[in-house]
Every structure is written in C-alpha cells, then in structure tokens.
KEPA-224020 format. One line per field, with one value per residue (C-alpha): x, y, z. Coordinates in nm, 2 decimals, decimal comma. Layout:
<atoms>
X = (X	...)
Y = (Y	...)
Z = (Z	...)
</atoms>
This chain:
<atoms>
X = (-2,04	-2,36	-2,42	-2,19	-2,01	-1,99	-1,75	-1,87	-1,72	-1,88	-1,56	-1,62	-1,41	-1,44	-1,32	-1,02	-0,91	-0,90	-0,58	-0,65	-0,56	-0,33	0,03	0,08	-0,28	-0,32	-0,52	-0,58	-0,80	-0,49	-0,29	-0,58	-0,60	-0,22	-0,24	-0,55	-0,47	-0,37	-0,35	-0,65	-0,74	-1,11	-1,30	-1,67	-1,67	-2,03	-1,96	-1,74	-1,58	-1,77	-1,58	-1,61	-1,45	-1,17	-1,10	-1,10	-0,84	-0,61	-0,67	-0,55	-0,26	-0,14	-0,12	0,18	0,51	0,77	1,12	1,09	0,72	0,79	0,50	0,67	0,39	0,10	-0,18	-0,32	-0,65	-0,76	-1,12	-1,22	-1,28	-1,07	-0,78	-0,80	-0,75	-0,43	-0,32	-0,37	-0,14	0,12	0,09	0,18	-0,18	-0,28	-0,66	-0,76	-0,66	-0,96	-1,19	-1,11	-1,24	-0,99	-0,61	-0,42	-0,06	0,14	0,39	0,71	0,89	1,26	1,31	1,23	0,97	0,77	1,07	1,00	0,64	0,71	0,99	0,79	0,52	0,79	0,89	0,53	0,45	0,74	0,94	1,24	1,34	1,38	1,76	1,75	1,47	1,67	1,97	1,78	1,60	1,94	2,06	1,74	1,76	2,12	2,02	1,84	2,13	2,22	1,98	2,01	1,94	1,63	1,49	1,57	1,38	1,09	1,06	1,10	0,85	0,59	0,60	0,51	0,20	0,12	0,10	-0,13	-0,35	-0,36	-0,45	-0,72	-0,87	-0,87	-1,03	-1,31	-1,39	-1,23	-0,99	-0,66	-0,34	-0,01	0,20	0,54	0,52	0,45	0,63	0,76	0,85	0,53	0,33	0,51	0,42	0,06	0,00	0,18	0,43	0,69	1,05	1,08	0,80	0,82	0,56	0,64	0,35	0,03	-0,26	-0,57	-0,86	-1,23	-1,52	-1,45	-1,58	-1,57	-1,33	-0,96	-0,71	-0,55	-0,26	0,08	0,32	0,51	0,87	0,89	1,00	1,29	1,41	1,39	1,47	1,84	1,96	2,26	2,40	2,30)
Y = (1,28	1,08	0,72	0,55	0,24	-0,06	-0,35	-0,57	-0,87	-0,78	-0,84	-0,75	-0,70	-1,05	-1,20	-0,96	-1,03	-1,41	-1,56	-1,93	-2,05	-2,34	-2,30	-2,49	-2,46	-2,37	-2,05	-2,05	-1,74	-1,55	-1,67	-1,57	-1,22	-1,17	-1,29	-1,09	-0,77	-0,48	-0,10	0,07	0,43	0,40	0,51	0,58	0,95	0,93	0,67	0,69	0,47	0,45	0,47	0,09	0,00	0,26	0,12	-0,23	-0,14	0,01	-0,29	-0,52	-0,30	-0,29	-0,67	-0,65	-0,79	-0,54	-0,55	-0,69	-0,61	-0,24	-0,15	0,17	0,32	0,56	0,61	0,95	0,94	1,24	1,26	1,63	1,75	2,07	1,88	1,62	1,90	1,99	1,62	1,62	1,92	1,76	1,44	1,64	1,65	1,29	1,35	0,99	1,07	1,31	1,07	0,79	1,00	0,87	0,92	0,73	0,82	0,54	0,71	0,55	0,61	0,70	0,66	0,34	0,51	0,19	-0,01	0,01	-0,10	-0,37	-0,53	-0,53	-0,72	-0,97	-1,04	-1,06	-1,31	-1,52	-1,48	-1,34	-1,32	-0,96	-0,95	-1,09	-0,85	-0,55	-0,67	-0,72	-0,39	-0,21	-0,38	-0,29	0,08	0,10	0,00	0,34	0,55	0,70	0,91	0,69	0,37	0,53	0,63	0,28	0,12	0,36	0,28	-0,09	-0,14	0,11	-0,05	-0,39	-0,22	-0,05	-0,39	-0,53	-0,22	-0,29	-0,65	-0,57	-0,32	-0,58	-0,84	-0,59	-0,53	-0,18	-0,02	0,10	0,23	0,31	0,62	0,74	1,03	1,32	1,61	1,44	1,76	1,92	1,63	1,62	1,98	1,93	1,64	1,82	1,53	1,56	1,54	1,17	1,07	1,05	0,99	0,67	0,57	0,74	0,50	0,62	0,39	0,38	0,20	0,08	0,28	-0,02	-0,20	-0,13	-0,17	-0,51	-0,57	-0,49	-0,78	-0,89	-1,01	-1,39	-1,60	-1,73	-1,38	-1,26	-1,57	-1,62	-1,93	-1,93	-1,61	-1,33)
Z = (-0,67	-0,63	-0,53	-0,28	-0,38	-0,14	-0,20	-0,48	-0,30	0,03	0,21	0,57	0,88	1,00	0,67	0,63	0,98	0,92	1,06	1,10	0,75	0,79	0,68	0,36	0,25	-0,11	-0,19	-0,57	-0,54	-0,43	-0,74	-0,96	-0,80	-0,86	-1,22	-1,32	-1,14	-1,36	-1,34	-1,48	-1,57	-1,65	-1,34	-1,29	-1,19	-1,06	-0,79	-0,48	-0,22	0,11	0,44	0,51	0,18	0,23	0,57	0,44	0,18	0,44	0,67	0,40	0,30	0,66	0,67	0,44	0,56	0,69	0,83	1,19	1,17	1,23	0,99	0,90	0,69	0,70	0,45	0,36	0,17	-0,03	-0,15	-0,13	-0,48	-0,44	-0,29	-0,56	-0,81	-0,63	-0,63	-1,01	-1,04	-0,81	-1,03	-1,34	-1,48	-1,44	-1,46	-1,38	-1,01	-1,00	-1,19	-0,94	-0,66	-0,41	-0,40	-0,14	-0,06	0,09	0,32	0,46	0,79	0,76	1,13	1,34	1,55	1,62	1,74	2,11	2,08	1,82	2,01	2,33	2,14	2,01	2,37	2,50	2,22	2,34	2,02	2,21	2,57	2,70	2,66	2,30	2,21	2,33	2,13	1,81	1,85	1,89	1,57	1,38	1,50	1,40	1,04	1,01	1,12	0,78	0,58	0,28	0,48	0,63	0,29	0,16	0,45	0,39	0,02	0,05	0,33	0,20	-0,15	0,00	0,16	-0,17	-0,35	-0,08	-0,14	-0,51	-0,47	-0,21	-0,46	-0,73	-0,51	-0,43	-0,80	-0,79	-1,03	-0,90	-1,04	-0,87	-0,95	-0,86	-1,10	-0,87	-0,71	-0,39	-0,21	-0,31	-0,19	0,14	0,20	0,07	0,31	0,60	0,65	0,92	0,82	0,90	0,66	0,28	0,02	-0,16	-0,39	-0,50	-0,57	-0,75	-0,66	-0,73	-0,89	-1,24	-1,54	-1,77	-2,00	-2,01	-2,31	-2,34	-2,10	-2,25	-2,28	-1,97	-1,97	-1,98	-1,68	-1,88	-1,93	-1,56	-1,36	-1,29	-1,11	-0,87	-1,03	-1,27)
</atoms>
C-alpha cells in the first residue's frame, strides 16, 4: 500500500470528545448521516487508514450506549496484508475485506468483567449511593449467569458499537461494510480471543474507491411500524 489516508472530514480528538451539546438540541447532520449511510464494497486498494483515523473510529464506536454502561466490547483491527488474506478465507472469500485494507472485529464480552469498575464510577458520579450501587451491580451480574444470556448481552451491546463505527466511517468520508458471514470459531482462534469473548461483527473499512450501485429498496415505515401490539 502507498499513500496514507487522513480523515476527509478532519475530525479531531477535541471534536469527537465533545460532550456539551444541550439535551433537546437538534442535530440535522446526524439525521443526514443516518439516512445517507450505506454499506459499500468499492475500496481504493492503493490508500490506507492512518492510525489517527483508526483511533478516531474506535473512539466514536466506544461512545455507543450499553447496558448499565458496562461497555462490554473490544475492537481488533487487522491491517497486515498476510493476516488480511487469512481474514478473507475466514470470511468465506469476501475479497473486499483485503481491498479495504482494514478489518475491524467488534468483540463482545459474555461475562460482566467491567462491572466493579463501572458501578464504582456510578457511585462516584453520584448516580447511586454505595448501597444501591452494590444492589444494582449484583442484579446486573446475575443477568449474565447463563451462557445464553451472556452471549445475548455480548451480541446486543457489541452491535450497538458496530453501528456507531459504521456511522463514524461514513461521517469521515470512508467506505465501510459490516459482515456476520464468517467462521466464528475460526476467527476467535485467529484473534486469540479468551473463552469469555466472542466475535460479533466484522467491519471492512477504508478509503472509497468511487461510486457504488444504487441502494436496494428498504421496507417502508408503514410496513415495519406497529403501534401498541404487533
């Protein structure tokens, strides 16, 4: 790969860390980003993501909401050419992963390993008193007791982070596409994941290679919105 690729939108650390937007303030740019985002497969194979842009994407992804703010996710970026070849094999031959130049695996926690730290932060922030914080933490941890519940929490929360990642890439003028079509056990071994972590989504992301086909039709609101009951 040759030239490096900095964010087209020049979104820096100070902007992505902005937290003083008033509640109730309208942000039409966010609506536009949601409505214009799409999955793309046309990447520029001669350009690459620089570290600042990669870190900015992950910073934005990690701002996603999560159950009790446990933030039960990790992000594993693969950019080495040889390892990208292996990712393509694990993703059943999806060559655009290699063309993107960066593959990001969004990984979910199946155990509430951040609970102690997070609930201490809740108490320190004055959201709970210490006794209430301990009670809520115990209830939260209990929700992970079964293997199925742990997997469900991992998938739900990591998927929220993945959508943030996709929107951040779009806002920066990058092309990104999410995939769940890969060998989950093979990827877990490839990444060296411990038993309490599971790969949830693979996102190929990189500089755009140009136009994409027209977006396929979406189901209409009248079809998917149900009021009061299904």
